[in-house]
Structure formats: structure tokens, C-alpha cells
C-alpha positions in Angstrom: -58.1 62.0 145.5 -59.2 63.7 142.5 -62.0 66.5 142.2 -64.7 65.4 140.1 -66.0 68.0 138.1 -68.4 68.6 135.2 -67.6 69.8 131.8 -69.6 73.0 132.4 -67.6 73.6 135.3 -64.3 73.2 133.5 -65.5 75.7 130.8 -67.2 78.1 133.4 -64.2 78.2 136.1 -61.3 77.0 133.5 -59.0 79.6 135.3 -59.2 78.7 138.7 -59.5 74.9 137.8 -55.8 75.7 136.1 -54.6 77.1 139.6 -55.5 74.1 141.2 -54.4 71.6 138.8 -51.1 73.6 139.2 -51.1 73.3 143.3 -51.3 69.7 142.5 -54.8 69.1 142.7 -56.2 66.3 140.1 -59.6 65.7 138.2 -61.7 63.7 136.7 -64.3 65.4 134.3 -67.8 63.9 134.3 -70.1 64.8 131.2 -73.7 63.2 131.8 -73.3 61.5 134.3 -70.1 59.9 133.6 -66.3 60.1 133.6 -64.8 61.5 130.2 -61.4 62.0 131.3 -58.6 63.1 133.8 -56.8 66.4 134.2 -53.4 66.0 136.3 -50.3 68.2 136.2 -47.5 67.1 134.3 -43.9 67.2 136.0 -42.0 70.3 135.9 -38.4 69.8 134.1 -35.4 71.1 136.2 -32.5 72.9 135.2 -29.5 71.4 136.8 -26.2 73.3 137.4 -23.1 72.7 135.6 -21.4 71.3 138.9 -24.4 69.0 139.1 -23.8 67.9 135.3 -20.1 67.2 136.3 -21.3 65.0 139.3 -23.9 63.1 137.5 -20.9 62.4 134.4 -18.8 61.7 136.8 -20.6 58.4 137.8 -21.3 57.0 134.7 -19.3 54.2 133.6 -17.2 55.6 130.5 -15.2 53.1 128.7 -12.3 53.8 126.3 -14.4 54.5 123.5 -16.1 56.9 126.0 -13.4 59.0 124.8 -15.2 60.7 121.8 -17.9 61.5 123.8 -16.6 63.1 126.5 -14.8 65.3 124.3 -18.3 66.1 122.4 -19.7 67.4 126.0 -16.3 69.7 126.7 -16.8 71.1 123.6 -20.5 72.0 124.4 -20.0 72.3 128.4 -16.7 73.9 129.0 -15.9 73.4 132.9 
């Protein structure tokens, strides 16, 4: 559930709000008694290993025209 905070609270406690945001808390920003915006964390990007990439590529339905694509991938990601 989103926590409601005022715009002045956000200005005065920005570091604490960002820490809570990073921990998963969502916020509704209130100005003059009205909601003006929402804050929520963005999804974090995850790096994958070479083995994970190989496993994912193995599931792709390649056709004969995919050989060029595979050659390009092999040039960038030598397995």
C-alpha cells in the first residue's frame, strides 16, 4: 500500500524517502491536500551468466535464416 507524504516532507526528508523507496515502499505525494504524483521503485536489471544466455538461446525457435544471427552472436559471445 502506498504511503502518503506531503511535498514538504519529501523535500525535508529526501534521503530517508529514497531509502524507503529502495526497500520497496511506494509513495503518493500530496500538495495542498491533493495527490500530485506517485513514487515507486523501478525494476532492477539483472545480469545473466553465459550459461544462462546459452540456455535461453537454445530455446529460441531458430530457422535456416537464423544461422547468420547465430554467427553474429558467436562473434560477440564466444562460448
